[in-house]
Backbone bond lengths (Angstrom), bond angles and torsions (degrees), N, CA, C in turn:
res aa  C-N    CA-C-N  psi(-1)  N-CA   C-N-CA  omega(-1)  CA-C   N-CA-C  phi
1 X - - - 1.442 - - 1.504 107.87 -
2 X 1.324 115.53 136.38 1.449 118.65 178.91 1.512 110.22 -142.37
3 X 1.321 115.10 121.74 1.451 120.37 171.97 1.516 109.99 -96.50
4 X 1.352 115.26 4.38 1.457 120.41 -178.19 1.522 111.14 -60.79
5 X 1.316 115.92 133.84 1.453 120.83 179.73 1.515 113.99 91.28
6 X 1.321 117.53 -4.96 1.465 120.82 179.55 1.523 109.44 -67.44
7 X 1.329 117.81 142.94 1.463 119.60 177.33 1.520 110.54 -67.61
8 X 1.310 115.28 156.75 1.464 119.50 177.10 1.521 108.85 -64.88
9 X 1.319 115.12 133.36 1.456 120.20 -178.78 1.519 110.34 -71.78
10 X 1.319 115.48 129.75 1.464 120.71 173.30 1.518 106.69 -145.85
11 X 1.301 114.74 144.41 1.454 119.61 -177.44 1.516 110.00 -89.27
12 X 1.316 115.55 124.86 1.450 122.72 178.23 1.519 108.56 -87.74
13 X 1.317 116.94 138.61 1.457 120.69 176.09 1.529 108.41 -73.37
14 X 1.314 115.58 112.34 1.458 120.97 -178.41 1.517 113.43 -107.79
15 X 1.326 116.07 22.35 1.456 120.21 -178.79 1.531 110.41 -50.84
16 X 1.316 115.78 131.37 1.463 121.55 179.26 1.519 113.78 94.45
17 X 1.337 117.38 -9.10 1.458 120.33 179.56 1.529 111.01 -90.95
18 X 1.327 115.33 144.11 1.461 122.39 173.42 1.531 107.50 -108.34
19 X 1.317 116.14 115.75 1.463 120.95 -176.68 1.522 108.94 -120.15
20 X 1.321 115.49 133.46 1.454 121.29 177.66 1.522 109.46 -111.09
21 X 1.311 115.17 131.32 1.462 121.16 171.54 1.515 106.79 -92.02
22 X 1.329 116.28 125.42 1.454 122.19 174.72 1.521 105.52 -111.20
23 X 1.320 116.66 112.56 1.461 120.92 -170.06 1.521 112.78 -126.05
24 X 1.313 115.06 131.89 1.456 121.72 174.94 1.524 110.98 -73.91
25 X 1.331 114.54 162.44 1.457 119.93 -175.57 1.527 114.25 -109.09
26 X 1.325 118.58 -5.34 1.456 120.52 179.45 1.518 110.24 -69.82
27 X 1.324 116.83 147.52 1.470 124.61 178.07 1.524 109.69 58.74
28 X 1.314 114.35 67.94 1.467 124.10 -167.95 1.526 114.88 -50.20
29 X 1.306 118.72 -45.82 1.464 120.31 -176.93 1.522 110.98 -62.46
30 X 1.318 116.83 -47.62 1.465 121.46 -179.68 1.526 109.85 -67.76
31 X 1.327 116.87 -45.20 1.468 121.04 -179.58 1.527 111.39 -60.45
32 X 1.318 117.01 -40.49 1.468 120.71 178.94 1.524 110.66 -65.88
33 X 1.326 117.44 -40.55 1.462 120.27 176.49 1.516 111.99 -60.90
34 X 1.327 116.98 -44.49 1.464 120.95 177.82 1.524 110.88 -60.23
35 X 1.327 116.05 -45.94 1.460 121.20 -178.57 1.529 111.09 -62.45
36 X 1.320 116.99 -45.91 1.466 120.15 -179.95 1.531 111.53 -63.45
37 X 1.331 117.34 -38.59 1.459 120.44 177.63 1.517 111.76 -65.05
38 X 1.328 116.40 -41.30 1.464 120.12 179.12 1.520 111.04 -65.71
39 X 1.322 117.34 -43.57 1.471 120.78 179.18 1.533 110.00 -62.15
40 X 1.313 116.84 -43.70 1.461 121.13 179.17 1.538 111.02 -59.03
41 X 1.325 117.15 -48.01 1.463 121.24 -178.84 1.525 111.44 -65.84
42 X 1.324 117.40 -41.05 1.463 120.28 179.74 1.524 110.93 -67.26
43 X 1.312 117.38 -38.81 1.463 121.05 177.60 1.526 109.94 -60.42
44 X 1.327 116.63 -43.42 1.469 120.94 179.55 1.528 111.66 -65.33
45 X 1.328 117.30 -24.88 1.461 121.22 -179.94 1.522 113.25 -85.53
46 X 1.328 117.57 -9.76 1.458 121.06 176.20 1.509 115.38 79.50
47 X 1.324 118.19 20.26 1.460 121.15 -179.40 1.523 110.27 -87.71
48 X 1.317 115.62 165.19 1.458 121.76 170.57 1.533 106.60 -86.00
49 X 1.335 116.73 129.69 1.467 121.80 -172.36 1.520 111.26 -116.73
50 X 1.339 114.80 136.94 1.459 120.21 166.60 1.529 107.26 -132.55
51 X 1.314 115.41 156.45 1.462 121.40 -177.57 1.516 109.00 -127.86
52 X 1.321 115.85 133.26 1.457 123.03 174.93 1.521 106.97 -125.78
53 X 1.323 116.95 125.34 1.467 121.16 178.40 1.524 108.54 -97.66
54 X 1.319 115.59 135.57 1.464 122.54 177.49 1.525 108.49 -118.21
55 X 1.343 117.28 158.87 1.457 118.91 -177.17 1.536 113.78 -57.62
56 X 1.330 117.40 -45.75 1.460 120.39 -176.86 1.510 111.41 -155.34
57 X 1.313 116.22 -172.65 1.459 121.42 -176.16 1.526 113.35 -70.25
58 X 1.316 117.42 -29.38 1.461 120.45 179.58 1.528 111.47 -60.62
59 X 1.333 116.88 -29.73 1.463 122.00 -177.42 1.531 113.62 -84.80
60 X 1.320 117.99 -7.42 1.464 120.88 -177.91 1.532 113.62 -56.87
61 X 1.336 119.99 -48.17 1.469 118.89 -176.31 1.530 114.76 -61.27
62 X 1.323 118.25 -48.13 1.464 119.77 -175.11 1.526 111.27 -66.31
63 X 1.316 117.49 -39.86 1.463 119.63 179.82 1.532 110.06 -73.30
64 X 1.322 117.62 -36.84 1.470 120.20 176.06 1.527 110.54 -59.98
65 X 1.320 116.36 -44.78 1.457 119.57 178.78 1.526 110.82 -61.77
66 X 1.316 116.90 -42.77 1.467 120.25 -178.80 1.526 111.48 -61.90
67 X 1.333 118.06 -43.73 1.470 118.61 -178.53 1.521 111.14 -71.47
68 X 1.317 118.22 -33.07 1.468 119.88 176.11 1.528 110.67 -67.49
69 X 1.312 116.97 -42.02 1.469 120.53 177.84 1.521 111.61 -67.41
70 X 1.332 117.36 -25.05 1.462 121.53 178.36 1.529 112.02 -82.67
71 X 1.332 117.60 -2.79 1.456 119.62 173.60 1.509 118.01 123.21
72 X 1.323 119.28 -5.97 1.465 119.25 176.89 1.527 109.16 -62.67
73 X 1.329 115.85 144.12 1.466 120.43 178.11 1.519 112.17 -79.53
74 X 1.316 117.02 -25.42 1.462 122.46 179.03 1.517 108.45 -161.28
75 X 1.316 114.46 163.80 1.458 122.66 176.38 1.518 107.96 -125.82
76 X 1.322 114.80 144.71 1.456 121.36 167.34 1.519 105.62 -111.32
77 X 1.324 116.62 110.48 1.465 121.99 -177.32 1.526 108.63 -95.82
78 X 1.335 115.67 120.58 1.457 121.44 -177.43 1.521 110.12 -122.43
79 X 1.318 116.15 131.74 1.452 120.12 177.83 1.516 110.82 -160.98
80 X 1.319 114.77 165.88 1.460 121.99 -178.56 1.525 108.54 -134.81
81 X 1.328 115.90 123.08 1.456 121.47 175.28 1.528 106.67 -127.17
82 X 1.333 116.05 121.35 1.456 120.97 -179.49 1.524 109.01 -111.53
83 X 1.331 115.10 130.19 1.468 121.93 -177.97 1.529 110.37 -57.31
84 X 1.300 114.75 138.75 1.467 120.98 175.79 1.517 108.92 -124.41
85 X 1.288 116.67 -159.44 1.458 121.29 -176.90 1.514 114.93 -91.66
86 X 1.332 118.05 5.35 1.469 121.37 -179.71 1.526 109.34 -123.65
87 X 1.315 118.37 168.43 1.468 121.45 179.08 1.532 114.01 -70.30
88 X 1.324 117.70 -2.66 1.465 122.32 -179.41 1.531 111.48 -49.44
89 X 1.319 117.49 -42.72 1.468 122.85 -179.68 1.529 111.04 -54.46
90 X 1.325 116.53 -49.58 1.466 120.36 -177.70 1.524 111.77 -64.18
91 X 1.327 116.51 -40.78 1.463 119.89 -178.27 1.528 111.76 -66.12
92 X 1.318 116.57 -47.01 1.461 120.30 -178.14 1.522 110.34 -69.15
93 X 1.325 117.68 -42.50 1.469 121.08 179.29 1.526 110.93 -59.72
94 X 1.323 116.16 -47.37 1.461 120.39 -179.38 1.527 111.61 -65.77
95 X 1.328 117.06 -44.38 1.460 120.40 -178.60 1.527 111.28 -63.34
96 X 1.315 117.03 -44.96 1.464 120.19 -178.60 1.528 111.02 -67.54
97 X 1.326 117.28 -44.22 1.464 120.98 -179.41 1.524 111.05 -64.91
98 X 1.315 117.08 -49.77 1.471 120.72 179.20 1.526 110.90 -62.99
99 X 1.319 115.84 -41.12 1.466 120.14 -179.89 1.515 111.96 -62.36
100 X 1.324 117.41 -43.98 1.471 120.13 179.65 1.530 111.28 -65.57
101 X 1.322 116.90 -37.06 1.467 120.44 176.04 1.523 109.99 -62.19
102 X 1.321 117.04 -46.14 1.463 121.44 179.81 1.527 111.49 -62.48
103 X 1.324 116.72 -38.89 1.466 120.66 179.08 1.523 110.27 -61.60
104 X 1.297 116.74 -45.99 1.463 120.33 -179.13 1.522 111.36 -61.94
105 X 1.303 116.33 -44.89 1.465 120.47 -179.69 1.529 110.94 -67.67
106 X 1.318 117.34 -44.09 1.466 121.09 -177.70 1.525 112.40 -65.35
107 X 1.330 117.09 -37.24 1.468 120.15 -177.63 1.527 112.71 -91.48
108 X 1.325 116.62 -18.37 1.467 119.89 -175.58 1.522 112.41 70.71
109 X 1.333 115.75 21.63 1.467 121.03 -178.59 1.528 109.51 -124.33
110 X 1.325 116.90 151.93 1.460 119.55 -176.72 1.520 114.16 -73.76
111 X 1.315 113.28 145.77 1.461 122.22 171.24 1.521 106.24 -122.68
112 X 1.327 116.52 109.23 1.458 120.31 174.97 1.513 107.98 -70.25
113 X 1.327 116.75 124.22 1.462 122.17 -171.07 1.519 110.30 -93.51
114 X 1.327 115.66 102.19 1.452 121.81 178.47 1.516 111.27 -119.99
115 X 1.317 115.98 39.28 1.462 121.79 179.22 1.524 107.96 -94.34
116 X 1.323 116.43 112.89 1.456 120.74 178.58 1.522 109.50 -89.32
117 X 1.325 116.39 124.28 1.457 122.56 174.48 1.523 106.16 -112.64
118 X 1.320 116.04 112.02 1.457 121.50 -164.17 1.523 112.64 -124.16
119 X 1.322 114.73 151.99 1.461 120.01 173.40 1.523 111.33 -81.61
120 X 1.346 115.88 -30.23 1.459 119.20 -178.90 1.532 109.83 -155.36
121 X 1.316 115.22 168.33 1.464 121.00 -176.84 1.521 112.50 -61.27
122 X 1.318 118.55 -36.91 1.458 121.21 -177.82 1.529 111.76 -59.91
123 X 1.320 117.46 -37.77 1.464 120.23 176.88 1.525 110.43 -58.99
124 X 1.309 117.11 -39.14 1.462 121.07 178.35 1.508 111.68 -68.44
125 X 1.314 116.92 -43.39 1.462 120.29 178.37 1.524 110.93 -61.82
126 X 1.324 117.06 -33.57 1.467 121.54 178.56 1.522 112.59 -71.32
127 X 1.318 118.36 -20.37 1.468 122.34 -174.57 1.526 114.03 -110.79
128 X 1.320 117.65 -4.62 1.472 121.78 -168.63 1.518 115.19 -86.15
129 X 1.323 119.09 0.75 1.463 119.64 179.87 1.517 113.50 74.40
130 X 1.308 116.58 18.69 1.461 121.63 178.19 1.531 109.33 -82.62
131 X 1.319 118.00 164.59 1.466 118.53 174.06 1.534 109.16 -55.33
132 X 1.322 116.37 126.67 1.452 121.50 -177.68 1.521 114.52 91.39
133 X 1.331 117.90 -9.01 1.467 120.52 177.29 1.524 110.11 -69.65
134 X 1.320 115.30 149.77 1.467 121.12 178.14 1.521 111.89 -86.43
135 X 1.325 116.73 -23.26 1.459 122.00 -177.49 1.526 110.12 -139.61
136 X 1.327 115.16 164.32 1.468 121.28 177.57 1.530 107.92 -131.13
137 X 1.308 115.34 82.02 1.462 120.72 -174.99 1.522 113.38 -68.28
138 X 1.325 118.26 -25.72 1.464 120.21 174.81 1.512 110.81 -65.39
139 X 1.327 116.53 -45.66 1.467 121.25 177.67 1.522 110.62 -64.54
140 X 1.332 117.15 -42.21 1.467 120.13 -179.73 1.528 111.30 -61.57
141 X 1.323 117.20 -42.62 1.471 120.49 179.42 1.525 110.71 -64.66
142 X 1.323 116.40 -39.75 1.469 120.89 178.86 1.526 110.58 -65.43
143 X 1.321 116.68 -45.21 1.465 120.10 179.68 1.526 111.17 -62.17
144 X 1.334 117.01 -39.29 1.463 120.62 178.03 1.527 111.25 -64.99
145 X 1.325 117.37 -40.46 1.464 120.78 179.67 1.524 110.97 -63.61
146 X 1.319 117.11 -44.96 1.470 120.94 179.99 1.521 110.04 -64.86
147 X 1.317 117.19 -48.51 1.464 120.46 -178.16 1.529 111.27 -60.12
148 X 1.324 116.95 -39.79 1.460 120.33 -179.84 1.523 111.10 -71.43
149 X 1.321 118.10 -39.15 1.467 120.67 177.61 1.528 110.72 -62.92
150 X 1.326 116.71 -41.78 1.468 120.55 178.06 1.529 109.93 -65.33
151 X 1.326 117.08 -42.71 1.455 120.74 177.96 1.529 111.42 -61.35
152 X 1.314 117.07 -45.52 1.461 120.29 178.58 1.529 111.74 -63.26
153 X 1.318 116.49 -39.60 1.466 120.70 176.65 1.530 109.89 -58.58
154 X 1.317 116.24 -43.27 1.457 121.62 179.55 1.527 111.41 -66.76
155 X 1.312 116.77 -46.28 1.477 121.68 -179.12 1.521 110.50 -61.48
156 X 1.324 115.43 -37.77 1.469 120.14 -177.54 1.516 112.47 -85.97
157 X 1.330 117.06 -3.39 1.458 120.99 176.90 1.514 114.52 74.80
158 X 1.322 116.61 19.86 1.470 119.33 -179.28 1.515 111.08 -89.40
159 X 1.288 115.50 160.43 1.461 121.81 174.01 1.510 107.65 -114.74
160 X 1.339 116.92 158.66 1.477 118.66 -178.44 1.498 113.54 -59.95
């Protein structure tokens, strides 16, 4: 795991933005840590927050697209996929990652990428923003979504 090279964390003022967290339910402890980190970061940014829970990571793209098309300014997509003994890991990881990329491009709206693809549970615990974690990937994904939404608002000349 390496956080080396990460930009310095700063909270962007997202006042006026509506952000939806779309979060998978697999691996409850890690998923809950990601969700709590994202909510904390979004609260600090001053955005309006809603949360939608989906069964797993495979469902992240379709639900993310639906909430963006329904008016959300950005999505924070959170999920946990842990490698197992079958190719299932590769298929779900690729489908969810590619799907979220396509959603962002198709809607022209940001998708904060908080999908953890892990070799083992400990890697997730280290990244979930839990007490003792080395990183908070839920917060990082939320901060990226807000910063990108604000940047797009500026580029497009819109006001909140």
